[in-house]
DOTORTOR-60669 format. One record per residue (C-alpha): residue number from 1; x, y, z. Coordinates in Angstrom, 1 decimal, padded with zeros to 4 digits, always signed. Each point is the difference from the previous one (the first is absolute). Last residue first. Layout:
<nodes>
(NUM,(X,Y,Z))
...
</nodes>
This chain:
<nodes>
(481,(-057.4,+042.8,+000.1))
(480,(+002.5,+000.1,+002.9))
(479,(-001.5,-003.1,+001.5))
(478,(+000.3,-001.8,-003.3))
(477,(+003.6,+001.0,-000.5))
(476,(+000.9,-001.2,+003.5))
(475,(-001.7,-003.3,-000.6))
(474,(+001.8,-000.4,-003.4))
(473,(+003.4,+000.8,+001.6))
(472,(-000.6,-002.6,+002.8))
(471,(-000.9,-002.7,-002.6))
(470,(+003.1,+001.0,-001.9))
(469,(+002.2,-000.7,+003.0))
(468,(-001.4,-003.5,+000.5))
(467,(+000.3,-000.7,-003.8))
(466,(+003.7,+001.1,-000.4))
(465,(+001.1,-003.7,+000.2))
(464,(-002.1,-000.6,-003.1))
(463,(+002.4,+002.1,-002.1))
(462,(+002.3,-003.0,-000.5))
(461,(+003.6,+001.3,-000.5))
(460,(+001.5,-000.6,+003.4))
(459,(-002.0,-003.1,+000.9))
(458,(+000.6,-001.4,-003.5))
(457,(+003.7,+000.5,+000.2))
(456,(+000.2,-001.5,+003.4))
(455,(-002.0,-003.1,-001.0))
(454,(+001.9,-000.8,-003.2))
(453,(+003.3,+000.7,+001.8))
(452,(-000.9,-002.6,+002.6))
(451,(-001.3,-002.7,-002.3))
(450,(+003.1,+000.4,-002.1))
(449,(+002.3,-000.2,+003.1))
(448,(-001.7,-003.2,+001.1))
(447,(+000.3,-001.4,-003.6))
(446,(+003.7,+000.7,-000.2))
(445,(+001.7,-003.3,+000.6))
(444,(+003.7,-001.0,+000.5))
(443,(+000.8,+003.6,+000.7))
(442,(+002.3,+002.1,-002.2))
(441,(-002.4,+002.9,-000.5))
(440,(-000.7,-000.3,+002.9))
(439,(+002.2,-001.3,+002.9))
(438,(-001.6,+002.2,+002.7))
(437,(-003.6,-000.7,-001.0))
(436,(+000.5,-003.7,-000.5))
(435,(+001.6,-000.4,+003.4))
(434,(-002.7,+002.1,+001.6))
(433,(-002.8,-002.2,-001.5))
(432,(+001.7,-003.1,+001.3))
(431,(+000.2,+001.4,+003.5))
(430,(-003.7,+001.2,-000.2))
(429,(-001.2,-003.6,-000.2))
(428,(+000.8,-000.5,+003.7))
(427,(-002.8,+002.4,+001.2))
(426,(+000.3,+000.7,+003.7))
(425,(+003.8,+000.4,+000.2))
(424,(+000.0,+001.6,-003.5))
(423,(-002.2,+002.9,+001.3))
(422,(-002.3,+000.9,-002.9))
(421,(+001.3,+002.6,-002.5))
(420,(-000.5,+003.8,-000.1))
(419,(+000.7,+002.2,-003.0))
(418,(-000.1,+003.8,+000.5))
(417,(+003.5,+000.1,+001.5))
(416,(+001.3,+002.6,-002.5))
(415,(+002.6,-002.5,-001.3))
(414,(-002.8,-002.6,-000.5))
(413,(-002.2,+002.4,-001.9))
(412,(+003.1,+001.2,-002.0))
(411,(+000.5,-003.6,-001.2))
(410,(-003.3,-000.1,-001.9))
(409,(+001.2,+001.6,-003.3))
(408,(+003.2,-002.1,+000.2))
(407,(-002.1,-003.1,+000.2))
(406,(-002.0,+000.9,-003.0))
(405,(+003.1,+000.9,-002.0))
(404,(+001.7,-003.3,+000.9))
(403,(-003.0,-002.0,-000.9))
(402,(-000.2,+001.6,-003.4))
(401,(-002.2,+002.7,-001.3))
(400,(-003.8,+000.0,+000.2))
(399,(-001.9,-002.9,+001.5))
(398,(-003.4,-000.7,-001.6))
(397,(-002.2,-000.5,+003.0))
(396,(-003.5,-001.5,-000.2))
(395,(-002.1,+001.1,+002.9))
(394,(-002.5,-002.3,+001.6))
(393,(-002.3,+001.9,+002.4))
(392,(-002.8,-002.6,+000.2))
(391,(+000.6,-003.7,+000.0))
(390,(-002.0,-002.8,-001.7))
(389,(-000.8,+001.4,-003.5))
(388,(+003.5,+001.3,-000.6))
(387,(+001.6,-003.2,+001.5))
(386,(+000.5,-002.2,-003.1))
(385,(+001.0,+002.8,-002.4))
(384,(+002.3,+001.6,+002.6))
(383,(+001.8,-003.3,+000.6))
(382,(+000.5,-000.5,-003.7))
(381,(+001.5,+003.5,-000.4))
(380,(+002.2,-000.5,+003.0))
(379,(+001.5,-003.3,-001.0))
(378,(+003.3,+001.7,-001.1))
(377,(-000.7,+003.7,-000.6))
(376,(-003.2,+001.9,+000.9))
(375,(+001.2,+000.8,+003.5))
(374,(-002.8,-000.5,+002.4))
(373,(-001.0,+002.8,+002.5))
(372,(-003.0,-000.8,+002.2))
(371,(-001.6,+003.3,+001.0))
(370,(-002.3,+001.0,+002.9))
(369,(+001.5,-002.3,+002.5))
(368,(-002.3,+000.2,+003.0))
(367,(-001.0,-003.6,-000.5))
(366,(+003.5,-001.2,+001.0))
(365,(-000.5,-003.7,+000.9))
(364,(-002.3,-000.6,-002.9))
(363,(+002.3,+001.8,-002.4))
(362,(+002.9,-002.2,+001.2))
(361,(-002.0,-003.1,-000.5))
(360,(-001.1,+001.0,-003.5))
(359,(+003.6,+000.8,-001.0))
(358,(+001.2,-003.3,+001.5))
(357,(-002.6,-002.0,-001.8))
(356,(+000.7,+001.5,-003.4))
(355,(+003.8,-000.5,+000.6))
(354,(-000.7,-003.6,+000.8))
(353,(-001.9,-000.5,-003.3))
(352,(+002.9,+001.5,-002.0))
(351,(+002.6,-002.1,+001.8))
(350,(+001.8,+001.8,+002.8))
(349,(+003.7,+000.2,+001.0))
(348,(-000.3,+001.9,+003.3))
(347,(-000.4,+003.4,+001.6))
(346,(-003.2,+001.3,+001.8))
(345,(+000.5,+003.2,+001.9))
(344,(-001.6,+002.1,+002.7))
(343,(-000.2,+003.5,+001.4))
(342,(+002.8,+002.0,-001.7))
(341,(-000.7,+003.5,+001.3))
(340,(+000.3,+003.3,-001.9))
(339,(+000.2,+003.5,+001.5))
(338,(-000.9,+003.4,-001.4))
(337,(-003.5,-000.1,+001.5))
(336,(-000.9,-003.6,+000.8))
(335,(+000.6,-002.3,-002.9))
(334,(-000.5,-003.8,+000.3))
(333,(+001.7,-002.7,-002.0))
(332,(-000.9,-003.7,-000.4))
(331,(+002.5,-002.1,-002.0))
(330,(-000.4,-002.8,-002.6))
(329,(+003.1,-001.7,-001.4))
(328,(+000.5,-002.6,-002.6))
(327,(+003.3,-001.9,-000.3))
(326,(+001.6,-000.8,-003.3))
(325,(-000.7,-003.3,-001.6))
(324,(+002.1,-003.1,+000.3))
(323,(-002.3,-001.8,+002.4))
(322,(-002.9,+000.4,-002.2))
(321,(-002.1,+002.6,-001.7))
(320,(+001.3,+002.8,-002.3))
(319,(+000.6,+003.7,+000.0))
(318,(-000.6,+000.6,+003.7))
(317,(-002.2,+002.7,+001.4))
(316,(+000.7,+003.3,+001.7))
(315,(-003.0,+001.0,+002.2))
(314,(-000.8,+003.2,+001.9))
(313,(-003.0,+000.1,+002.4))
(312,(-001.2,+003.4,+001.2))
(311,(-000.9,+001.9,+003.1))
(310,(-000.9,+003.7,+000.1))
(309,(-000.3,+002.8,+002.6))
(308,(+000.9,-002.6,+002.7))
(307,(-001.5,-000.9,+003.3))
(306,(+001.2,-001.6,+003.2))
(305,(+003.6,+000.8,-000.8))
(304,(+002.4,-003.0,-000.1))
(303,(+001.6,-001.4,+003.2))
(302,(+003.6,-000.9,+000.5))
(301,(+001.3,+002.2,-002.8))
(300,(+003.3,-000.1,-001.9))
(299,(+002.1,+002.6,-001.9))
(298,(+002.6,-000.8,-002.6))
(297,(+002.2,+002.9,-001.2))
(296,(+003.2,-001.3,+001.7))
(295,(-000.2,-003.2,-002.1))
(294,(+000.2,+002.0,-003.2))
(293,(-002.3,-000.6,-003.0))
(292,(+001.6,+000.6,-003.4))
(291,(+003.1,-002.0,+001.1))
(290,(+000.2,-001.3,+003.5))
(289,(+002.1,+000.6,+003.1))
(288,(+002.7,-002.6,-000.8))
(287,(+000.3,+001.1,-003.6))
(286,(-001.5,-002.4,-002.6))
(285,(+001.1,-003.3,-001.6))
(284,(+002.6,-000.8,+002.6))
(283,(+003.7,-000.6,-000.8))
(282,(+001.2,+003.3,+001.5))
(281,(+002.1,+001.1,-002.9))
(280,(-001.8,-001.2,-003.1))
(279,(-003.6,-000.3,+001.1))
(278,(+000.0,+002.8,+002.6))
(277,(+001.9,+002.2,-002.4))
(276,(-002.5,-000.7,-002.7))
(275,(-002.9,+001.2,+002.2))
(274,(+001.8,+003.0,+001.6))
(273,(+001.4,+001.5,-003.1))
(272,(+002.7,-001.5,-002.2))
(271,(+002.1,+003.1,-000.5))
(270,(-000.1,+001.3,+003.6))
(269,(+000.5,-003.5,+001.5))
(268,(+002.8,-000.7,-002.4))
(267,(+001.8,+003.2,+001.0))
(266,(-000.4,-000.9,+003.7))
(265,(+001.3,-003.5,-000.6))
(264,(+003.0,+001.5,-001.9))
(263,(+000.8,+002.3,+002.9))
(262,(-000.4,-002.8,+002.5))
(261,(+002.6,-002.2,-001.7))
(260,(-001.1,-003.0,-002.0))
(259,(+002.9,-001.9,-001.5))
(258,(+002.6,+001.0,+002.6))
(257,(-002.2,+000.6,+003.0))
(256,(-001.8,-003.4,-000.5))
(255,(-003.3,-000.8,+001.7))
(254,(+000.0,+003.3,+001.9))
(253,(-001.2,+000.5,+003.5))
(252,(-003.4,+001.8,+000.1))
(251,(-001.0,-001.5,+003.3))
(250,(+003.1,-001.4,+001.8))
(249,(+000.5,-003.7,+000.4))
(248,(+001.4,-001.4,-003.3))
(247,(+000.9,-003.7,-000.1))
(246,(-002.7,-001.0,-002.5))
(245,(-000.3,-003.7,+000.5))
(244,(+001.4,-003.4,-001.0))
(243,(-000.8,-003.4,-001.5))
(242,(-003.0,-001.0,+002.2))
(241,(-001.6,+003.4,-000.9))
(240,(+000.0,+003.4,+001.7))
(239,(-001.0,+003.3,-001.6))
(238,(-000.7,+003.0,+002.2))
(237,(-003.3,+001.6,-000.8))
(236,(-000.8,+001.9,+003.2))
(235,(+003.7,+001.0,+000.3))
(234,(-000.1,+001.8,-003.4))
(233,(+003.5,+000.3,-001.5))
(232,(+000.6,+002.3,-002.9))
(231,(+000.5,-001.5,-003.5))
(230,(-002.4,-002.8,+000.8))
(229,(+001.2,-003.6,+000.2))
(228,(-002.7,-002.8,-000.3))
(227,(+001.2,-003.6,-000.3))
(226,(-003.3,-001.9,+000.0))
(225,(-000.2,-003.8,+000.0))
(224,(-003.1,-000.9,-002.1))
(223,(-003.1,-001.2,+001.9))
(222,(-002.9,+000.0,-002.4))
(221,(-000.9,+003.6,+000.6))
(220,(+003.6,+001.0,-000.4))
(219,(+000.1,-001.4,-003.6))
(218,(-003.1,+002.0,-001.0))
(217,(+001.4,+003.0,+001.8))
(216,(+003.1,+000.0,-002.1))
(215,(-002.0,-000.3,-003.2))
(214,(-001.9,+003.2,+000.8))
(213,(-003.2,+000.2,+002.0))
(212,(+000.8,+002.6,+002.7))
(211,(+001.9,+001.9,-002.8))
(210,(+003.4,+001.0,-001.2))
(209,(+002.2,-001.6,+002.6))
(208,(+003.5,+000.0,-001.7))
(207,(+001.2,-003.2,-001.6))
(206,(+001.9,-003.2,+000.4))
(205,(-001.9,-003.2,-000.4))
(204,(+002.3,-003.1,+000.6))
(203,(-001.4,-003.4,-000.7))
(202,(+001.0,-003.5,+001.1))
(201,(+001.8,-003.4,-000.2))
(200,(-001.7,-002.3,-002.4))
(199,(+001.9,-003.2,-000.8))
(198,(-001.6,-001.9,+002.9))
(197,(-002.6,+000.7,-001.4))
(196,(-001.0,+000.4,-003.6))
(195,(+001.6,+002.7,-002.1))
(194,(-002.1,+003.2,+000.2))
(193,(-001.7,+002.2,-002.6))
(192,(-003.6,-000.6,+001.1))
(191,(-000.2,+003.1,+002.3))
(190,(+001.8,+002.0,-002.7))
(189,(-002.7,-000.1,-002.6))
(188,(-003.7,+000.3,+001.1))
(187,(+000.5,+001.2,+003.6))
(186,(+003.0,+002.1,-000.7))
(185,(-001.6,+001.7,-003.0))
(184,(-003.2,+000.5,+001.9))
(183,(+001.8,+001.7,+002.9))
(182,(+001.9,+002.2,-002.5))
(181,(-003.2,+000.9,-001.9))
(180,(-001.7,+000.9,+003.3))
(179,(+002.7,+002.4,+000.9))
(178,(-000.1,+001.8,-003.4))
(177,(-003.8,+000.2,+000.1))
(176,(-000.1,+001.4,+003.5))
(175,(+002.6,+002.6,-000.8))
(174,(+003.2,-000.1,+002.0))
(173,(+002.4,+000.9,-002.8))
(172,(+002.9,+002.2,+001.1))
(171,(+002.1,-003.0,+001.1))
(170,(-000.6,-001.7,-003.3))
(169,(-001.4,-003.3,+001.1))
(168,(+001.9,-003.3,+000.1))
(167,(+002.8,+001.8,+002.0))
(166,(+002.4,-003.0,+000.1))
(165,(-001.8,-003.3,-000.1))
(164,(+002.4,-002.9,+000.5))
(163,(-001.2,-003.6,-000.6))
(162,(+002.2,-002.9,+001.2))
(161,(-000.1,-003.6,-001.0))
(160,(-001.7,+001.0,-003.3))
(159,(-002.2,-001.6,-002.6))
(158,(+000.0,+000.9,-003.7))
(157,(-002.8,-001.1,-002.4))
(156,(-001.6,+003.4,-000.1))
(155,(+002.0,+002.9,+001.5))
(154,(-000.8,+002.7,-002.5))
(153,(-000.8,+003.5,+001.0))
(152,(-003.1,+001.4,+001.6))
(151,(+001.9,+001.2,+003.0))
(150,(+003.6,+000.3,-001.4))
(149,(+002.5,-002.7,-000.8))
(148,(+003.6,-001.1,+000.5))
(147,(+000.7,-003.7,+000.0))
(146,(+003.1,-001.4,+001.7))
(145,(+000.9,-003.6,-000.7))
(144,(+001.6,-003.0,+001.6))
(143,(+000.4,-003.3,-001.8))
(142,(+003.6,-000.6,+000.7))
(141,(+001.3,+001.5,-003.3))
(140,(-001.2,+003.5,+000.8))
(139,(-002.9,+002.0,-001.2))
(138,(-000.8,+003.7,-000.2))
(137,(-003.4,+001.0,-001.4))
(136,(-000.8,+003.7,-000.4))
(135,(+003.7,+000.9,-000.5))
(134,(+000.7,-002.8,-002.5))
(133,(+003.5,-001.2,+000.6))
(132,(+002.5,-000.2,-002.8))
(131,(+002.9,-002.4,+000.7))
(130,(-002.4,-002.1,+002.0))
(129,(+000.6,+000.0,+003.8))
(128,(+001.9,-002.7,+001.9))
(127,(-000.4,-001.5,+003.4))
(126,(+001.7,-000.7,+003.3))
(125,(+003.6,-000.1,-001.5))
(124,(+000.1,+003.8,-000.3))
(123,(-000.5,+000.4,+003.7))
(122,(+003.2,+001.8,+001.3))
(121,(+002.0,+001.0,-003.1))
(120,(-003.3,+000.5,-002.0))
(119,(-001.3,+002.5,+002.5))
(118,(+003.1,+002.3,+000.0))
(117,(+000.5,-000.5,-003.7))
(116,(-003.5,+001.3,-000.6))
(115,(-002.5,-002.1,-001.9))
(114,(-002.2,-000.4,+003.1))
(113,(+000.1,+003.7,+000.6))
(112,(-000.8,+000.9,-003.6))
(111,(-002.9,-002.4,+000.1))
(110,(-001.3,+001.6,+003.2))
(109,(+000.4,+003.5,-001.3))
(108,(-001.9,-000.9,-003.2))
(107,(-002.8,-001.5,+001.9))
(106,(-000.4,+003.1,+002.1))
(105,(-000.2,+002.4,-003.0))
(104,(-002.3,-002.5,-001.8))
(103,(-002.3,-000.2,+003.1))
(102,(-000.3,+003.8,+000.1))
(101,(-000.4,+000.8,-003.7))
(100,(-002.7,-002.6,-000.2))
(99,(-002.1,+002.0,+002.5))
(98,(-002.3,-000.8,+002.9))
(97,(+002.2,-002.7,+001.5))
(96,(+000.1,-003.8,-000.2))
(95,(+002.7,-002.6,+000.7))
(94,(-000.5,-003.7,-000.6))
(93,(+002.9,-002.1,+001.3))
(92,(+000.7,-003.6,-000.7))
(91,(+002.7,-001.6,+002.2))
(90,(+002.3,-002.6,-001.6))
(89,(+003.1,+002.1,+000.8))
(88,(-000.4,-000.7,+003.7))
(87,(+002.3,+001.8,+002.5))
(86,(+002.0,+001.9,-002.5))
(85,(-003.2,+000.5,-002.0))
(84,(-001.7,+001.7,+003.0))
(83,(+002.9,+002.4,+000.4))
(82,(-000.4,+001.4,-003.5))
(81,(-003.8,+000.2,+000.4))
(80,(+000.4,+001.9,+003.3))
(79,(+002.5,+002.5,-001.4))
(78,(-002.0,+001.6,-002.8))
(77,(-003.7,-000.1,+000.8))
(76,(-000.2,+000.1,+003.8))
(75,(+003.2,+001.7,+001.1))
(74,(+000.3,+002.4,-003.0))
(73,(-003.8,+000.6,+000.0))
(72,(-000.1,+000.8,+003.8))
(71,(+003.0,+002.4,+000.0))
(70,(-001.9,+002.2,+002.6))
(69,(-000.7,+002.9,-002.4))
(68,(-003.7,-000.7,+000.1))
(67,(-001.6,-000.8,+003.3))
(66,(-000.5,-003.5,+001.4))
(65,(-003.0,-002.3,+000.1))
(64,(+001.1,-003.6,-000.3))
(63,(-002.7,-002.7,-000.2))
(62,(+001.3,-003.6,+000.3))
(61,(-002.1,-003.0,-001.0))
(60,(+001.0,-003.7,+000.8))
(59,(+002.7,+000.8,+002.5))
(58,(+001.9,-003.0,+001.3))
(57,(+000.6,-001.4,-003.5))
(56,(+003.8,+000.3,+000.2))
(55,(+000.0,+002.6,-002.7))
(54,(-002.7,+002.1,+001.7))
(53,(+002.0,-000.2,+003.3))
(52,(+003.0,+001.2,-002.0))
(51,(-002.0,+003.0,-001.1))
(50,(-001.0,+000.8,+003.6))
(49,(+003.7,-000.1,+001.1))
(48,(+001.0,+002.2,-002.9))
(47,(-002.6,+002.6,+000.8))
(46,(+001.2,+000.3,+003.5))
(45,(+003.7,+000.0,-001.2))
(44,(-000.9,+003.0,-002.1))
(43,(-002.2,+001.9,+002.5))
(42,(+002.9,+000.4,+002.4))
(41,(+002.0,+002.2,-002.3))
(40,(+003.1,-000.5,-002.2))
(39,(+001.1,+002.5,-002.6))
(38,(+001.6,-001.8,-003.0))
(37,(+002.2,+002.3,-002.1))
(36,(-001.7,+001.5,-003.1))
(35,(+002.3,+000.2,-003.0))
(34,(+000.3,-003.7,-000.6))
(33,(-003.7,-000.6,+000.5))
(32,(-000.7,-003.6,-001.1))
(31,(+003.5,-001.5,+000.8))
(30,(+000.3,+002.3,+002.9))
(29,(-003.1,-001.5,+001.7))
(28,(+001.1,-003.6,-000.4))
(27,(+002.0,-000.4,+003.2))
(26,(-002.4,+001.9,+002.3))
(25,(-003.1,-001.6,-001.5))
(24,(+001.7,-003.5,+000.2))
(23,(+000.6,+000.5,+003.7))
(22,(-003.8,+000.8,+000.5))
(21,(-000.9,-003.1,-002.1))
(20,(+001.9,-002.1,+002.5))
(19,(-001.5,-003.4,+000.6))
(18,(+002.9,-001.9,-001.5))
(17,(+001.2,-000.7,-003.6))
(16,(+000.7,+003.6,-000.7))
(15,(+002.1,+000.3,+003.1))
(14,(+002.1,-003.0,-001.0))
(13,(+000.6,+001.5,-003.4))
(12,(+001.0,+003.3,+001.6))
(11,(+002.5,-001.8,+002.2))
(10,(+001.5,-001.9,-003.0))
(9,(+000.2,+003.2,-002.0))
(8,(+001.7,+001.8,+002.9))
(7,(+002.5,-002.9,+000.4))
(6,(+000.7,-000.1,-003.7))
(5,(+000.9,+003.7,+000.0))
(4,(-002.3,+002.5,-001.7))
(3,(+001.5,+001.9,-002.9))
(2,(+000.3,+003.7,+000.8))
(1,(-002.7,+002.3,-001.3))
</nodes>
């Protein structure tokens, strides 16, 4: 590489000291990736503008959902810290990702960049690094530091101006336990790791959408700015914020033809499967039309049949009382021939005593219900014990297999058109039920789906539904005899 002229160095220095992270990306790229020429694309200045707004304190929390192979880690975790210390070397950064290998890789690249002749010639007077820099904890002589950690890792005693969370979950891990552990880690640890205002600037969470209750959703629920860029453009979900917008106009248009050409996207979709492709490429937890249950399978009724072969109650109860408990759900289902009708639903966070009252009330309103299914898990065993002498037809259900397996076993009934739901225009509660149904198993809650699968499996397998036919058979046999 030819030595830079003093004029170029002076110009670059001026750029680095102004609001131009995008220009810095273009200049610094070759210093990090000497064998990979910089390929510009519209999403890069868009990300840079949002990151600058975080630095200026204009965005408190920023969620960035963008597909893999979009240079997100280089821009966010390698170049952005190096640019920040040009602007303010006293800044404290805490950067977390799911694996130590990842944050150490990015930290090494940032340190190498800041020690390069190119960087030192332009901004070497801004700060100094120790002769030997610890990769996990990089400090400078102006009071700034960069701490690398993982969820569950150490951050005690250190407070940041900027927090950067880059894939806090493993992209392939969307289990309920894993997601809850990440949310708990942030609430208990990272949420308190801030320098006091006005020193605090903001947070960047960059990840794929793994679940309807992942960490990204937690930030979005409390008003975070959302930069959402799917691999293929969806006009219904076009991203627009005060700091820029997705410029694409045609459905399916590529995010970045160089980094993510359509043939690579197609290959990823085949390899990932529909659920993971939706999360990592489309930036939504489940495919547009649903996952186990498809939107096109849903059938609705305006008026229920006058009579049913069987009516049952199906209850899925919470594990603990209080505002932090899971929701409890009680549904009423009717079977007529081969068809199943959802007739009523109670869904709320309920204390133990409230759940007892709601079950008794539902049974009173539906006296034709011959069975009241109550899952023995959670508070179910205690509810059964209290109600067994007060309500007839109580059935203790010991669920077999996992939630996913039970839902899969019932999905064919929806696909065949045998499941009928109330008209959402007449019954507003149905909309929330549909959302949970279509987003399961990555839905924020699953108690309505659990109550549904419990009811449908019972109605299919319970021999009592054959009773009317058996009565006719017995009469015929008696007449023949």
